[in-house]
N, C-alpha and C positions, 0 to 999 in steps of 0.2 A: 382217358386224363390223368398222367401218372402221379400227379400231385394230389389227386383227390384219392386214388388208389391208397397214396402212402397215407394220407391222412386217417381212410377206412381201416388200414392194416394196424396203425397207432391206436385207433380207438379199441378195434378187437383184441390188441394185446392187453389194454387194460380191463375192457371188458371181462376176459377169459379169466383174468387174476380175480376178478370180484366174483365171478359166478363160481368159479373151483372154490375160492374161499369159503362161500357162502353153502355150497352144496357139502362140502367137509362139515360144515357145522350144524346143517340141518337135515342132511341125507337127502337130499333132493335127487329124482332121477330124472326129471325134464326140468328143462331151462326156458320159459317161453319169453321171444321177445316180441313187444308190441309197438303201438304206435307209429309214427312214420317211419323210422328207424328200419321198422321191419321190411319197409318197402324197396330198400338197398339190395335186396336178395343177394345173390352171392357175389357181389362186392364186399358185403359186409359178412355172410355166413363162412365165407370159404376159408377165409383168415382167420376166423372166430374160431373155427372147428380144429384148424391148424394148431393157433395157439393154445386152445384148451386141452390137446393133448400135453402141452407140456406143463401146464399148471394142476390138471387132474391126475395126480401122481397116486392117490391113495386109491386102494383096492376098490373100495364101497364108492367111488367118486369116476374113476377110469369110465364106467360104462353113461356117465351124463351124457343124456340128448340136448341138443341145440336147436329149437326149432321157432318160425315167425309164428305170432298170434293168427288165430285164424279170421279174426275179426279186423285184424289192420290199425288202421286208425281211430276206429269206433271200440277198442276193446276198454279202453280208460272210461269212456261213457257207459258203457254197458256195466260194468264191473262198478260204478258209482250208483247207477240204478238200481244194482242188484243188491248193493250195500244199504241203499234208503230201503227199498221194500222189506227187507230183513228185519231193520230196523222197526220200521212202523209193525209189521208182524208181532215184534217183542214188545211195543208198548200198548198193544190192542187194538191198532188199525186197520187190522187185516180184514178178509171177508166175514168173519163172523162177529167182529165189532159191534156191540149194543145188541147182542142177543144174550137172551135169559140161559144162564147154566142148564136149566132144566128143559130148554127147548121151547118154553113157554112165550 
């Protein structure tokens, strides 16, 4: 569908600008695209990578890779669970909670 492809191309252009700006600020090497949009495959990633070449012009940003998340639509849920588990460990609710520091 030409209209859908044009929409993805416009979205890829905007996304490339944002990724390049972020990479310039924090010097990332890989941008991971997750969630449902990652399922678009080459319909999104091909124009995104082309547009990124136009925006990622600084020497330390030119090698930036854009890849789909390996967990697809579950990436957000897995990340939230990992953050909650880490927070629980920090608050003393981890597997050693309630044990005496001397092991008694």
